[in-house]
C-alpha positions as CSV (number, residue, x, y, z in Angstrom):
1,M,-34.3,-38.9,19.7
2,R,-35.1,-35.5,21.3
3,V,-32.9,-32.4,21.5
4,K,-33.4,-29.9,24.2
5,L,-32.0,-26.4,23.8
6,S,-31.5,-23.7,26.4
7,K,-31.4,-20.0,25.8
8,E,-28.8,-19.5,28.6
9,G,-25.5,-18.2,27.3
10,F,-26.8,-17.2,23.9
11,E,-27.2,-13.5,25.0
12,E,-23.7,-13.5,26.3
13,L,-22.4,-15.0,23.1
14,E,-24.4,-12.5,21.0
15,N,-22.9,-9.6,23.1
16,K,-19.4,-10.9,22.5
17,L,-19.9,-11.3,18.8
18,N,-21.3,-7.8,18.6
19,R,-18.2,-6.4,20.4
20,L,-15.9,-8.2,18.1
21,P,-15.6,-5.5,15.4
22,N,-14.6,-3.0,18.0
23,N,-11.9,-5.3,19.4
24,V,-10.0,-5.7,16.1
25,S,-6.9,-3.6,16.5
26,V,-6.5,-0.7,14.0
27,K,-2.8,-1.0,14.2
28,A,-2.9,-4.7,13.5
29,I,-5.0,-4.1,10.4
30,Q,-2.7,-1.2,9.2
31,D,0.4,-3.3,9.7
32,G,-1.3,-6.2,8.0
33,M,-2.2,-4.1,5.0
34,K,1.4,-2.8,4.7
35,K,2.7,-6.4,4.7
36,A,0.1,-7.4,2.2
37,V,1.1,-4.8,-0.4
38,E,4.9,-5.2,0.1
39,P,5.2,-7.5,-3.0
40,L,3.7,-4.6,-5.1
41,K,6.3,-2.2,-3.8
42,Q,9.1,-4.7,-4.5
43,K,7.8,-5.2,-8.1
44,M,7.5,-1.5,-8.6
45,T,11.1,-1.1,-7.4
46,Q,12.3,-3.7,-9.9
47,I,10.5,-2.2,-13.0
48,V,10.6,1.6,-12.4
49,P,12.6,3.3,-15.1
50,V,15.9,4.9,-14.0
51,G,17.3,7.6,-16.2
52,N,20.9,8.7,-16.9
53,G,22.4,5.4,-15.8
54,G,22.7,6.8,-12.2
55,A,24.6,9.9,-13.4
56,E,24.0,13.3,-12.0
57,R,22.1,15.7,-14.2
58,V,23.1,19.4,-14.5
59,S,20.8,21.8,-12.8
60,R,21.1,25.5,-11.8
61,K,18.7,25.0,-8.9
62,K,20.2,24.3,-5.5
63,R,19.1,20.9,-4.5
64,D,20.9,18.0,-2.8
65,N,22.7,15.4,-4.9
66,A,20.2,12.6,-4.1
67,Y,17.5,14.6,-5.8
68,R,19.6,15.1,-9.0
69,R,21.0,11.5,-9.2
70,G,19.2,9.0,-11.3
71,G,16.9,6.5,-9.5
72,A,15.2,9.1,-7.3
73,T,11.8,7.7,-8.2
74,R,12.9,4.3,-7.0
75,R,14.2,5.6,-3.7
76,D,11.0,7.6,-3.0
77,L,8.6,4.7,-3.3
78,R,6.5,4.3,-0.1
79,I,3.5,2.6,1.5
80,L,1.1,4.6,3.5
81,T,-2.1,3.5,5.3
82,V,-4.9,6.0,5.9
83,Q,-8.1,5.6,7.9
84,D,-10.8,8.1,6.8
85,D,-13.5,6.7,9.0
86,P,-13.6,4.0,11.6
87,S,-14.8,1.3,9.2
88,E,-12.6,2.1,6.2
89,F,-8.9,1.7,5.6
90,K,-6.9,2.8,2.5
91,T,-3.4,1.7,1.6
92,L,-1.7,4.1,-0.7
93,I,1.4,3.0,-2.5
94,G,3.4,5.1,-4.9
95,V,6.1,7.8,-5.1
96,S,6.2,10.3,-2.2
97,K,5.1,13.8,-3.0
98,L,6.6,15.3,0.2
99,R,9.0,18.2,0.0
100,G,12.3,17.1,-1.5
101,K,10.8,14.0,-3.0
102,V,10.1,13.4,-6.7
103,G,6.5,12.3,-6.7
104,W,5.4,15.4,-8.5
105,R,7.1,14.2,-11.7
106,T,5.7,10.6,-11.7
107,H,3.0,11.4,-14.1
108,F,5.6,12.4,-16.7
109,I,7.0,8.8,-16.5
110,V,3.6,7.1,-16.5
111,S,2.0,9.3,-19.2
112,G,5.1,10.2,-21.3
113,I,6.0,13.7,-22.4
114,A,6.2,15.5,-25.7
115,G,6.6,19.2,-26.4
116,K,7.9,21.8,-28.6
117,Y,11.4,21.9,-27.0
118,R,11.5,18.3,-25.7
119,A,12.2,15.0,-27.3
120,K,9.1,12.7,-27.2
121,V,9.4,10.2,-24.4
122,G,6.9,7.3,-24.5
123,A,4.7,6.3,-21.6
124,R,6.2,3.7,-19.1
125,P,3.3,2.8,-16.9
126,F,5.3,0.9,-14.2
127,L,2.6,1.4,-11.6
128,D,-0.1,-0.5,-13.6
129,D,2.4,-3.2,-14.8
130,A,3.4,-3.9,-11.2
131,L,-0.2,-4.1,-10.0
132,T,-1.1,-6.4,-12.8
133,A,1.8,-8.7,-12.0
134,T,1.1,-8.9,-8.3
135,K,-2.7,-8.5,-8.0
136,T,-3.6,-12.1,-7.0
137,Q,-0.7,-12.3,-4.5
138,I,-1.9,-9.1,-2.9
139,E,-5.5,-10.3,-2.7
140,D,-4.4,-13.5,-1.0
141,N,-2.1,-11.6,1.4
142,V,-4.9,-9.1,2.4
143,A,-7.3,-12.0,3.2
144,T,-4.6,-13.7,5.3
145,E,-3.7,-10.6,7.2
146,I,-7.3,-9.7,8.0
147,E,-7.9,-13.3,9.2
148,K,-4.9,-13.0,11.5
149,A,-6.3,-9.7,13.0
150,V,-9.7,-11.2,13.5
151,D,-8.2,-14.3,15.1
152,V,-6.4,-12.2,17.6
153,A,-9.6,-10.3,18.5
154,I,-11.5,-13.6,18.9
155,R,-8.8,-15.0,21.3
156,K,-8.8,-11.7,23.2
157,E,-12.6,-11.9,23.5
158,G,-12.5,-15.5,24.6
159,L,-14.7,-17.1,21.9
């Protein structure tokens, strides 16, 4: 039995395969990463400590009631995707540090506080606990979402 191969078409196939990384949509990857880490955000929402039983704390500073009410850390959780360079994506998940949000005080919850005029409050590392609980699920979701984005690019390229 003899097999005969022809080089026709291989160059075109090689060109299509080389163009494939450029055809994967950045938006599709970012949306996929957000979907992939959604279970982590849900777990963080479940286990984040909420103080004062939802009651308002007394403050002399003029801030809106949502800031003073218990559960502000839970409300300010967010997912953000960042692209530093064309080949690298980062998905950040945590408490927003924007103006009017409470991200600036998250380290007090995670690390605990103690001081001369404060009662000692132990560390409650809800970020690490949530990641440990959902790590395998997130890894599976990331692989699935990347496969979807690549499949769309392959269909677009006609391979």
